[in-house]
C-alpha positions in Angstrom: 25.3 25.6 2.9 29.1 24.9 3.4 29.8 28.3 4.7 26.8 28.9 7.1 26.2 27.3 10.5 22.5 27.6 11.2 20.8 27.9 14.6 19.6 24.3 14.1 20.9 21.7 11.7 20.7 18.0 10.9 23.5 16.0 12.4 24.5 13.4 9.7 25.7 11.0 12.3 22.2 10.9 14.0 20.0 12.2 11.2 18.3 14.3 13.9 17.7 18.1 14.1 20.0 19.5 16.8 21.0 23.0 17.9 24.2 24.2 16.2 24.8 27.9 16.4 22.0 27.9 19.0 22.5 26.6 22.5 18.8 26.0 22.9 15.5 26.7 21.0 12.4 26.4 23.3 8.7 27.2 23.4 5.7 26.5 25.7 3.0 27.2 23.0 4.8 26.8 19.6 4.0 30.5 18.9 6.6 32.4 21.0 10.1 30.9 20.8 13.2 31.7 22.9 16.6 31.2 21.2 19.8 31.2 23.1 23.1 31.4 21.2 26.3 29.4 21.7 29.1 31.2 23.6 32.1 32.7 21.8 31.2 31.9 18.2 32.7 34.1 15.5 32.5 34.7 11.8 35.4 33.7 9.6 36.9 37.3 9.9 37.0 37.0 13.6 34.0 39.3 14.3 31.5 37.9 16.9 28.3 36.1 16.0 25.6 37.8 18.2 21.8 38.0 18.2 21.8 41.0 15.8 23.8 38.9 13.3 20.7 36.8 12.8 18.0 39.4 13.4 19.5 42.1 11.0 19.8 39.4 8.3 16.2 38.2 8.9 14.8 41.7 8.7 16.6 42.4 5.4 15.5 39.1 3.9 11.9 39.5 5.0 11.5 42.9 3.4 9.9 42.2 0.1 11.2 45.3 -1.7 14.8 44.0 -1.2 13.9 41.0 -3.4 16.1 38.6 -1.5 15.5 34.9 -2.4 14.7 33.6 1.1 11.8 36.0 1.6 9.1 33.4 1.6 10.6 31.6 4.6 9.5 34.5 6.8 5.7 34.3 6.1 5.1 32.6 9.4 6.7 35.5 11.4 4.6 38.1 13.1 5.0 41.3 11.1 5.8 39.8 7.8 2.8 41.5 6.1 4.0 44.9 7.2 7.2 44.3 5.3 5.4 42.9 2.3 2.3 45.1 1.6 0.1 43.6 -1.1 -1.2 46.9 -2.4 2.1 48.0 -3.9 2.8 50.6 -1.3 6.2 50.9 0.5 6.6 49.2 3.9 6.3 51.6 6.8 8.9 49.6 8.8 12.1 47.7 8.1 11.8 45.3 11.0 9.7 42.2 11.8 7.5 43.1 14.8 7.7 39.5 16.0 11.5 39.4 16.4 13.3 40.9 19.5 16.9 41.1 20.4 16.9 40.5 24.1 20.7 40.8 24.4 23.8 39.6 22.5 23.0 35.9 23.2 19.2 35.8 23.2 16.4 36.3 20.6 12.7 36.0 21.1 10.5 35.2 18.1 6.7 35.5 17.9 5.0 33.7 15.0 1.6 34.6 13.4 0.2 31.3 14.6 1.6 28.3 16.5 4.1 26.3 14.4 5.8 23.3 15.8 8.1 23.1 12.8 9.8 26.4 13.7 13.1 24.8 15.0 13.4 23.0 11.7 12.8 26.3 9.8 15.9 27.6 11.7 18.0 25.1 9.7 17.3 26.7 6.3 19.8 28.9 4.4 17.4 31.9 4.5 17.9 32.2 8.3 21.7 32.2 8.2 23.4 35.0 10.1 25.3 37.8 8.3 28.3 39.9 9.5 28.2 43.7 9.6 30.2 43.9 6.4 27.2 42.4 4.5 25.2 45.5 5.2 28.0 48.2 5.1 29.6 46.9 1.9 27.2 44.5 0.2 29.1 44.5 -3.2 32.4 43.7 -1.4 30.6 41.0 0.6 29.1 39.3 -2.5 32.6 39.2 -4.1 34.2 37.8 -0.9 31.6 36.4 1.4 32.2 35.2 5.0 30.1 33.3 7.4 30.3 31.1 10.5 30.3 27.5 9.1 32.8 24.7 8.5 34.1 26.0 5.2 35.3 29.5 4.1 35.3 31.1 0.7 38.6 31.1 -1.1 38.0 32.0 -4.8 35.4 32.1 -7.5 36.3 31.8 -11.2 32.9 32.7 -12.7 31.3 30.0 -14.8 34.2 27.6 -14.0 34.6 26.8 -10.3 34.2 27.9 -6.7 36.9 27.0 -4.2 36.4 26.7 -0.4 38.8 25.6 2.4 38.1 24.1 5.8 37.9 26.7 8.5 39.7 25.8 11.7 37.6 28.2 13.7 34.3 26.2 13.2 33.0 25.1 16.6 30.4 22.6 15.5 30.8 18.8 15.9 32.0 16.5 13.1 28.4 15.6 12.3 27.9 19.1 11.0 31.1 19.2 8.9 33.2 17.2 6.5 36.5 15.6 5.9 37.9 17.6 3.0 40.6 20.2 3.5 39.5 21.9 0.3 36.3 21.8 -1.8 36.3 22.7 -5.5 32.8 23.1 -6.8 33.0 22.8 -10.6 30.4 24.5 -12.7 28.9 22.7 -15.7 26.1 23.6 -18.2 25.2 20.0 -18.7 25.5 16.9 -16.5 27.0 14.8 -19.4 30.2 17.0 -19.3 30.4 16.4 -15.5 30.1 12.6 -16.0 32.9 12.7 -18.6 35.1 14.4 -16.1 34.3 11.8 -13.4 35.2 8.9 -15.7 38.4 10.7 -16.5 39.2 11.0 -12.8 38.8 14.8 -12.6 35.7 14.8 -10.4 34.8 13.1 -7.1 31.0 13.7 -6.8 27.8 14.3 -8.8 24.4 14.5 -7.2 20.9 14.0 -8.5 22.1 11.8 -11.4 19.5 10.7 -14.1 18.6 7.0 -14.2 20.3 6.4 -17.5 23.5 7.7 -16.2 23.3 5.5 -13.1 23.2 2.4 -15.3 26.2 3.7 -17.3 28.0 4.6 -14.1 27.6 1.1 -12.7 29.1 -0.3 -15.9 32.0 2.2 -16.2 32.8 3.1 -12.6 31.5 0.0 -10.7 28.5 -0.6 -8.4 30.2 1.0 -5.5 30.3 4.4 -7.3 26.5 4.8 -6.9 25.3 6.4 -3.7 21.7 5.5 -2.9 19.7 8.0 -0.9 18.5 6.8 2.5 15.4 9.0 2.6 13.1 10.0 -0.3 12.7 13.7 0.1 11.3 14.8 -3.3 8.3 14.2 -5.4 7.3 14.7 -9.1 3.8 15.8 -9.9 1.4 17.2 -12.5 -0.3 20.3 -11.2 -3.4 22.0 -12.5 -3.8 25.8 -12.4 -7.3 26.6 -11.0 -7.8 29.4 -13.5 -7.6 27.0 -16.5 -11.3 26.4 -16.7 -11.3 23.3 -18.9 -9.1 21.4 -16.4 -11.1 22.3 -13.2 -13.3 19.1 -13.1 -11.9 16.7 -10.4 -13.2 13.7 -12.4 -11.2 14.8 -15.4 -8.1 15.2 -13.3 -8.6 11.8 -11.8 -9.1 10.3 -15.2 -5.8 11.7 -16.3 -4.1 10.3 -13.3 -5.6 6.8 -13.8 -4.4 6.8 -17.4 -0.7 6.9 -16.4 1.1 3.6 -15.7 3.5 4.8 -13.1 4.9 1.3 -12.2 5.8 0.6 -15.9 7.5 4.0 -16.3 9.4 3.6 -13.1 10.6 0.2 -14.1 11.5 0.9 -17.7 12.3 4.5 -18.5 13.4 5.4 -15.0 15.3 2.1 -14.7 14.2 1.6 -11.1 15.6 4.9 -9.9 12.1 6.1 -8.9 9.0 4.6 -7.3 5.4 5.3 -8.1 3.8 7.9 -5.9 0.4 7.2 -4.3 0.0 10.3 -2.0 0.7 14.0 -1.9 3.6 13.4 0.5 6.5 11.0 0.3 6.5 7.8 2.4 9.3 9.2 4.6 6.9 11.6 6.3 4.7 11.0 9.4 1.5 11.9 7.6 1.9 9.4 4.8 -1.0 7.1 4.3 -0.5 4.3 1.7 -2.9 4.7 -1.2 -4.4 8.0 -0.1 -4.6 8.8 -3.8 -7.1 6.1 -4.9 -6.9 7.4 -8.5 -3.2 6.9 -8.7 -3.6 3.2 -9.7 -3.3 2.5 -13.4 -6.8 1.8 -14.7 -7.4 2.8 -18.3 -11.0 1.6 -18.5 -11.9 3.3 -15.2 -10.2 6.4 -16.5 -12.4 6.4 -19.7 -15.5 6.1 -17.6 -14.4 9.1 -15.4 -13.6 11.1 -18.5 -17.1 10.4 -19.8 -18.6 11.4 -16.4 -16.6 14.7 -16.6 -18.3 15.4 -19.9 -15.2 14.5 -22.0 -12.4 16.8 -23.1 -12.4 18.3 -26.6 -9.4 20.6 -26.5 -5.7 20.0 -26.2 -4.1 19.1 -22.9 -0.9 21.1 -22.6 1.8 19.9 -20.3 4.3 22.7 -19.5 7.7 22.1 -18.0 11.1 23.8 -17.6 14.4 22.7 -19.0 15.3 19.5 -21.0 16.1 17.1 -18.2 12.6 15.6 -18.1 11.8 15.8 -21.8 11.7 12.1 -22.3 9.7 11.4 -19.1 7.1 14.0 -20.0 6.9 12.6 -23.5 6.1 9.1 -22.2 3.5 10.5 -19.7 1.9 12.5 -22.5 1.7 9.5 -24.9 0.1 7.3 -22.2 -2.6 10.0 -21.5 -3.3 10.4 -25.2 -3.4 6.7 -26.0 -5.4 5.7 -22.9 -7.9 8.5 -22.9 -8.1 9.4 -26.6 -7.5 13.1 -26.0 -4.9 15.3 -27.7 -1.8 16.1 -25.5 0.9 18.6 -26.4 4.2 19.2 -24.5 5.3 22.8 -23.9 9.0 22.7 -22.9 10.6 26.1 -22.0 13.4 27.7 -20.0 12.9 27.4 -16.2 12.9 31.2 -16.0 10.1 31.4 -18.6 8.0 28.8 -16.7 8.5 30.8 -13.5 7.3 34.0 -15.2 4.3 32.2 -16.6 3.5 30.8 -13.2 3.9 34.1 -11.3 1.9 36.0 -14.0 -0.9 33.4 -14.0 -0.3 32.8 -17.7 -0.2 29.0 -17.6 -2.3 27.2 -20.2 -2.3 23.6 -19.0 -0.9 21.2 -16.5 2.6 21.7 -15.1 5.1 18.9 -14.6 7.6 19.6 -11.9 9.4 18.5 -8.8 9.2 19.5 -5.1 11.3 18.7 -2.1 11.5 19.7 1.5 13.8 22.3 3.0 13.1 20.5 6.3 11.4 17.2 7.1 7.7 18.0 7.6 4.4 17.2 5.8 3.8 21.0 5.8 6.6 21.3 3.2 4.4 19.5 0.7 0.9 20.3 1.8 1.4 24.1 2.1 1.4 24.1 -1.7 -2.4 23.6 -1.4 -2.9 26.2 1.3 -4.3 29.5 0.1 -1.3 31.6 -0.7 1.1 29.0 0.7 4.6 28.2 -0.3 4.5 26.7 -3.8 0.9 27.7 -4.3 1.6 29.9 -7.3 1.3 26.9 -9.7 -2.1 25.6 -8.8 -3.6 28.6 -7.0 -5.7 26.1 -5.1 -7.8 27.4 -2.3 -10.0 25.5 0.1 -11.0 26.9 3.6 -11.4 23.4 5.1 -7.8 22.6 4.0 -6.5 25.9 5.3 -8.1 25.2 8.7 -6.6 21.7 9.0 -3.1 22.8 7.9 -3.1 25.6 10.5 -4.3 23.2 13.1 -1.6 20.6 12.2 1.2 23.2 12.6 0.2 23.9 16.1 0.5 20.3 17.3 3.9 19.6 18.8 3.6 15.8 18.9 4.7 14.7 15.3 2.5 11.6 15.3 -0.6 13.5 16.2 0.3 16.3 13.8 0.7 13.7 11.1 -2.9 12.6 11.6 -4.2 16.1 11.1 -2.0 16.6 8.0 -3.4 13.3 6.7 -6.9 14.7 7.1 -5.9 17.8 5.2 -4.5 15.6 2.4 -7.7 13.6 2.2 -9.6 16.9 1.8 -7.2 18.1 -1.0 -7.5 14.8 -2.9 -11.3 15.3 -3.4 -10.4 18.1 -5.8 -7.1 16.7 -7.0 -5.3 20.0 -7.8 -2.1 17.9 -8.2 -1.4 14.4 -9.5 1.3 12.5 -7.6 3.6 10.8 -10.0 7.0 9.6 -8.8 9.4 9.6 -5.8 12.8 10.0 -7.5 15.7 8.1 -5.9 18.1 11.0 -6.7 21.2 8.9 -6.2 24.7 10.3 -6.6 27.9 9.1 -8.1 31.3 9.3 -6.3 34.9 8.3 -6.8 36.6 5.7 -4.7 38.1 8.3 -2.4 34.9 10.3 -1.8 32.6 9.0 0.9 29.2 10.7 0.5 26.9 11.7 3.4 23.3 12.7 3.1 21.3 14.9 5.4 17.5 14.0 5.5 17.4 13.1 1.9 19.9 15.7 0.5 23.4 14.9 -0.6 25.7 17.5 0.7 29.2 17.8 -0.7 30.6 19.7 2.2 29.8 16.8 4.6 31.6 14.2 2.6 34.4 12.1 4.0 37.6 10.9 2.3 39.1 7.4 2.4 42.2 8.1 0.3 
């Protein structure tokens, strides 16, 4: 993020998406897009940033057999399926048919269907440009990467720290950069060790700090050390895999939801560093409708009646989750469900890699606690989880033709307000089946030293955009 200048990016001074490496991004129908690049931009090695710098990187990333992390971001492009055959065969091409290099300064992109969010998609890391060296000498590039953004790579002491320095050749405005001459990203295995370093004056910033650490931080570092996020961009949920037969009944799912006292948990355990969620999207999005989840209100008696309507539940409700960060939160949720519904609940903590493997292999045995946030600010970033085969759909596997139709329709609407109305209709349809229980909108605050002035971009704290007062 510190090294790459995307075609589009959020300006932290305006909090709006603006062209960065692009001079313009335009479309008449939201399906075919014309991208014009800025003049005279270069990579940090002095080589020019041209149309092929983006297109070659996109083709490489979109080819499934390369197993590059950003592959899923290209599902909306025409030709994606040809690079990702589902029958296990090898692709017959290595290029997205929907992407054309017109000349060094111009790219034309055709999507599978109209998508008004495309300019925001161009702000994601998966669509960063790559210099020729990344293809001619990939191992050398990985050891010493270069890009076109505000900071350049200096050194990497594995498992200890990564050092970057300000690049004088960056042509973007200050709203896309930061005030540090050097950034040292220190690597920790646990946040407690990072906090100890901050108290000792050896660290300037920590992001996504647990609620208990915020209280301690205010006491030891002062109230001014806490950086509150201006936009809630994440959500915690409990999702139900569709293939777990004993959890398929919507009334059972709604009963589980109503048995959880979100307000009490947010106030006590989470110490006010989260708010109760009552929709499948956070309130910061255009499609948000207050109370769209009518079974998100704590009602233990109503929950018992719904459980009875669903035919009861005789087995064990497993709640699977990755890592140890949310152990205490899941424990409290589990106890409330068990106490208020009278059913047996068992937590199944595991490594994040194991949970991912179980999710991808359809081996999940119960509900899954987890978080989700946007890569760019759009209701689609949350609701596509419930589109057949959509981004994030691997957990629930939910599929509903009516929902698919509405989400596709919403993407084509270029007016955000009108699009929000269609997304809201899609959410209402999803809530009938409740494949996911909305739980909390975490505040995700950060901690910073007196000298470090944090900046956030659409709900994401970004170190490389920080300012310095000392």
